[in-house]
Structures are given as C-alpha cells and as structure tokens.
N, C-alpha and C positions, 0 to 999 in steps of 0.2 A: 504494500500500500504506500502511495506517495506521501511524503511529509510536506509537500508543497501544495498551495492552492493558487490557481490562476484566477485573477479577478476578471470577471466577464462583464459586469454591468456597473453603471454609474452608482446605483444604489449600494452595491457591494463595496465599491471604492469609498464612498462617503462614510461607511461604517468603520473603516480602518484608517482613513486618511489622517486623523489626528495622531493615531499611534505611530504611523509611518513618519510623520513630520517630527514626532518626538524622538524616534530612533535616529533620524537624520541629524537633528540639532545636537543630540547628545553624543553620537558616535561616528559621525562622518566629518572629516577634516574641513571640507568645503561644503558646508550645509547650505541648503536653499532657504530663501525667505518665503514667507507665506504666499506672496504674489507669484513666485516661481511655481508653486504647487497648483495655482489656480487653473493653469492650462492642461494639467494632467487629467486624462480621461481614458477609460478602457477603449480599445479600438486602435487609435493611433499610438497608444502606449501599451506595452506588455508589462503587467504588474503581477509578480509572483511573490507570495508571502509564505513564510514558514508557518504551518498551522499549529505547531506546538508552542504555546505561550508567546507567539510572535517574536521569535528569537532573531529574526532577520527578514530582509526583503530584497528584491531585485526590481529595477525599473529600467525599461528600454523604450526608446522611441522607435517606431516602426514605419518604414516607408515601403508600402506594397508596390508602388510604382518602380522604385529602384531595387526592390528585392533585398534591402539592407535594413539592419537594425543597429541602433547605437545604444550601447550599455551606458546609461546615465548614472546609475547608482547601484551598488550592491553593499548592503550594510548588515553586519552581524554583530550582535551585542558582544562586548569583549569577553564576558565569562562563558560564551558559547563558541568562541573561536578555537580553531585547532581540532575540531571534531568532524570536519567534512561538510558542514552546513553550507558554506560558501560554494563548494564544489557541487553540491546537490542543487542549489539554486541556479547556478550557471548552467549545468547540464540539463536541468529541467527547462530552462529558457531556450537552449539550443534545440531541444526536442519540439517545443511549442512553435518556435520560429520556423523550423524545417517543415513541420506539418502545415504551416501557413504559406509555404512557398518562398520563404525568405532564404536567400543564398549565403549572406555574409553578415557577421556580427563584428562590430568594431567598438573600440573603447579608447579612453585615455587614462593613464595611470601615472601618478607621481613617480618620478625617478627614485625618490627616497623610499617608496613603498615596496621594499624587497620581497616581503611575504606575498603581497598580491601579485607582483610580477612573476614570482616563482609558480604560484597557482595558475596564472593565465598561461604560462609557457607549458606547464604540465598538461593543461587541457587543450593544447594545440594552437594557442594564439602566437602570432609572430610579431616582432617589433617591425614597424614600418618606418617611422621617422621620430626624431626628437623634436618636440615643440618647446622652444625656449620661452620661459616666463609665461607658461600657459595658464597657471592659476593666479587668482587675485593676490595671493601673498608673494608672487614672483617666482614660485618654484616651477621647475621644468616638468614635462610629462612625455611619456612615450605614447605614441599612437600605436595600437596593436589591433590585429584582426584575425579571424579564423572563419573557415567555411562552416555553414550550418548543416 
C-alpha cells in the first residue's frame, strides 16, 4: 500500500494547504510567502503528500504541452529524514508524471545541499548547469533533470 496521497481536487488541497505552508516555512530553506501559494492548484501542479502524520510533501508544476514537470519543493520534517521518505515521494511523483505522459522532470538544488544532490543522483537525475546566485540569499544551484 502506498504511503503517498496524490491531491486531485481543489477541495482536497484546501484541507492540507495550511499544513503544507507550515512545513514549508519551518523546514524549507527558501520558503514561499502566502501569495506564492495562492496560484497552486491541482491540475497544473502535482501535489503528493505523505499520508502518515504529514511527514512531508512534494510539489511540481506540470506542463502537459511541453511534457515536462518542474520539482518546486520537496520537504520532509527533519526527524523523519534518512528513512527513505524523500525517495518515496520522488519516485511516486515520477510514476504519476509518467502515467500523465510527462517525459522529463527537472529541478534546482542548492550546491550546498549535498544530501539532496546525492539522493537526486541516486534516483537518476543528472546535473545540467550551474546557476550562479540562483537563490535570494545569493547561493548557487545546480539544475538537474531525469526522464520520467
């Protein structure tokens, strides 16, 4: 049985939105403001949550026209890291995206986030380019991608 839940409707999303925003603010280095969350809706976004105590979530923007998805956020509570939850969320997203006809998933990751880079490489992501001063704090990021 899957430990992930795919959010299908606006109603489902509204039920968990505050909790996702809380995880983002508390545990993501570049958290979004409330206005950034206002555009997020199921359909153009893939939203997968961990159904066990909402330990984490994954958010992708999806372009059916380009057959690409952009991983915007993957957040796992610190006390649940290192147990494979991030991998399950990512691989669950790849399965959903592939089923939807999406061919490629790409992301940006801070060059300082060695743990995340290692996970992404383990799951088949390849570094494409270095984006200098990508984040608002001036830190650099790697753009990475993989086939779905």
